[in-house]
Structure formats: C-alpha cells, structure tokens
N, C-alpha and C positions, 0 to 999 in steps of 0.2 A: 090543232095542237093537241097533243096527248095530255090528259090529266095525270096526276100522280097515280091514281088508282088504275088507270088503263095501262100506264107504264109498268106498274107492278104485275098486273095480269099478263102483259106481254112477256115479261121476264119469267113468270111462272110457267107459261105455256112453252116458251123456248126451252126451259130446263126440262120440262116433261118430255118434249120432243127429243132432245138430246139423249135423255136416259132411255127412251123407247128405242131409238136407233141403236144405241150401244147394246141394249138387251137383245134386239133382233140379230145384230151381227154376231154376238156371242152364241146365240141359239143356232146359228147357221155354221159357225166355225167348228163347233164341237162335233157334229156328225161328219163334217169334212175331214177333220183330224182322225176320227174313228175309222172312216173308210180308208184314209191314207195309211193308218197303222195296220189295218188288215192287209192291204196291198203290199206294204213293206214286209210284213211277216211272210207272206206267200212268196214274194220275190227273193227274200233272203234265203228261204229254204231251197227254192229252185236253183239259185246261184250257188248255194253251198253244196248242193248235190253234184253240181258240175265242176266243183273245185275252184270256182271263181270267187273273188272277194265280194262280200255282200254290201259294201259301203254304198254303191250307187243306188241300191234299193231304198235308201233313206230319202231319196228325192221324191218318192211317192208320198211320203208323209208331208213334205212341203207342198206338193201339188194339191193334196187334199185340203190342207189348211188354207191355201190361197183360194182354192175353188169355193170353200165355205165363206171366206171373207167377201169375195166378189158377189156371191149369191146373197149374202146378208145386206150388202150395200145397195145392190140393185133392187132389192125388194124391201126397202126400208119403209116404215109406216109414215103416213102423212102427219102433219101437226094436229089435224082434227081427230084422226084415228088415235093418236097418242092421248089426246084429251078425253076421248070417249072411254078408252081403256082405264085411265085414271079415275074417271067417274064410276066405272064398274067396281074398281078396287076400293074406292073410298065410300061408295054408296051415296053419292051426292046428287042423284036424280038428274043427270045430264046438265049440270050447271057449267062445268068446264067445257064440255063438248059444244054446248050452245054458245058460250062466250067465244070459243075458238072459231066456230062457223060464222057467227055474226060479225065478230071483230075483224076477221081477215077474209071476208067473203070472196075476194078475188085472188087471194094469195094462198095457195095450198102448198105450203112448204113441207 
C-alpha cells in the first residue's frame, strides 16, 4: 500500500513527466511549422508564377505541423528522464531522479 508521502511523490513525478512531454512536443512542432511555412512560401510563389491559386500550398504548413507533432510524441522523454531534468533545473542533487528510478524500477513510463 502506498503511503501518503509516496502518493504525493508519484503525483509530483507524473506532473513533471506530463510537463516534459508537453515541452518536448512543443519543441518539435515549432521547427515542423517553420519548415512547413518555408515550403508554403516556396509553393505559393511557384504556383503564383504559373497563374494557379496558391491555396493548396497551405497544406504544406499543416504537414509540417503534424510531422513535428508526431516527432515530438514518438520521442517523448521517460518519467525518469523528466525527473533528472527537473533535478538539473532545481539543483536538487538527483533526489527526484533517484526517487523515480527506485520507486518505479520496472515501470519506465
């Protein structure tokens, strides 16, 4: 049975993990959107020179954003990695990382 302290630690580690995943996804979506915007601009110019409507070029922006989203979700940090990063930012000398590794030794979510 989990003690109140271990439940609180589990909730903290879960929140840290969620935040790390959200940050990783955002970090990957931004370059995807940037690449999509560059492709959209190039396609819009090319289509405009041919006298065609440039509206279909906007799909490149969506493709870039979705690609970044998939990249971020596929390469999300583990729970232990999120705790280690929090330790680095907080200067807590691997307290959270150790707790995450020991407390969930078989469960690397």
